[in-house]
C-alpha positions in Angstrom: -15.6 41.1 -27.9 -13.9 40.9 -24.5 -10.4 39.9 -23.9 -9.9 36.5 -22.1 -7.0 35.9 -19.7 -5.2 32.7 -20.6 -2.7 32.7 -17.8 -2.6 29.5 -15.7 -4.6 29.8 -12.5 -6.8 32.6 -13.9 -10.5 32.2 -13.2 -12.6 31.3 -16.3 -14.3 34.2 -18.0 -18.0 33.8 -18.6 -17.6 29.9 -18.6 -19.8 27.3 -17.0 -19.6 27.2 -13.2 -17.0 24.9 -11.7 -18.1 21.8 -9.9 -15.8 19.8 -7.9 -15.9 16.0 -7.4 -17.4 16.2 -3.9 -20.4 18.2 -5.3 -21.0 15.6 -8.1 -20.7 12.7 -5.6 -23.1 14.4 -3.3 -25.7 14.8 -6.1 -25.3 11.2 -7.2 -25.7 9.8 -3.7 -28.6 12.1 -3.0 -30.5 11.4 -6.2 -29.1 8.0 -7.1 -27.9 6.8 -10.5 -28.8 3.6 -12.4 -26.6 2.1 -15.0 -28.1 -0.9 -16.9 -26.7 -3.0 -19.7 -27.0 -6.4 -21.3 -24.2 -8.5 -22.8 -25.4 -11.1 -25.3 -23.3 -13.7 -27.1 -24.8 -15.3 -30.1 -23.2 -17.8 -32.5 -25.0 -18.4 -35.8 -28.2 -16.9 -34.4 -28.1 -19.2 -31.4 -28.0 -17.4 -28.1 -25.2 -18.8 -26.0 -25.0 -16.4 -23.1 -26.8 -13.4 -21.8 -25.6 -11.4 -18.9 -27.7 -8.6 -17.5 -25.9 -5.9 -15.5 -27.7 -3.5 -13.2 -25.8 -1.0 -11.1 -27.5 1.3 -8.7 -25.3 3.9 -7.0 -26.9 5.9 -4.1 -26.7 6.6 -0.5 -28.3 4.2 2.0 -31.2 6.6 2.6 -31.9 6.9 -1.1 -31.7 3.2 -1.6 -34.2 2.6 1.3 -36.6 5.1 -0.3 -36.3 3.1 -3.5 -37.2 -0.1 -1.5 -33.7 -1.6 -1.7 -32.3 -3.0 1.6 -30.8 -6.4 0.7 -27.6 -5.7 2.7 -29.6 -5.8 5.9 -30.8 -9.3 5.3 -27.7 -10.8 3.7 -25.8 -12.9 6.4 -22.5 -12.2 4.7 -22.9 -8.5 5.2 -24.9 -8.2 8.4 -24.3 -9.8 11.8 -27.9 -9.2 12.7 -29.0 -11.1 9.6 -26.7 -13.9 10.5 -28.1 -14.1 14.1 -31.6 -14.0 12.7 -30.8 -16.8 10.2 -29.3 -19.0 13.0 -32.3 -18.4 15.2 -34.7 -19.4 12.4 -32.6 -22.5 11.7 -32.6 -23.4 15.4 -36.3 -22.9 15.7 -36.9 -25.2 12.6 -34.6 -27.9 14.0 -36.4 -27.8 17.4 -39.8 -28.1 15.6 -38.4 -31.1 13.6 -37.1 -32.8 16.8 -40.5 -32.2 18.5 -42.3 -33.7 15.6 -40.0 -36.8 15.6 -40.5 -37.2 19.3 -44.3 -36.9 19.1 -44.3 -39.4 16.2 -42.4 -41.9 18.4 -45.5 -42.1 20.6 -44.1 -42.9 24.0 -41.6 -40.1 24.2 -38.6 -42.5 24.6 -36.4 -40.1 22.7 -37.2 -37.3 25.2 -36.6 -39.7 28.2 -33.2 -40.8 26.8 -32.2 -37.2 26.1 -33.1 -35.9 29.6 -31.8 -38.9 31.5 -35.2 -39.9 32.8 -35.7 -43.7 33.4 -39.0 -45.5 33.5 -40.1 -46.7 37.0 -37.6 -44.8 39.1 
């Protein structure tokens, strides 16, 4: 049997290798980690509430490899997504205005909007 040094600051003897928090975080972000759970509240065998929790912790690159990129399309998180949403809404409104003007038949809405007058 070997003697073990128990002094503070002494390196561990024949113990597991030390891992610091940065190494653990790097591994988690590189590989990703999924935590899943369900909370279910029943009263007299009647389900009142079910909450499903899913947590996926990873780097952006790992998430993209997994097919997750919702932050790129969420207007609250991405200015590009907000611009895209506004362009789409603007396009839709222009199409609706064009449809209304063409349904009018004589284009009077277009004439009134552009300032054109008939016969001048």
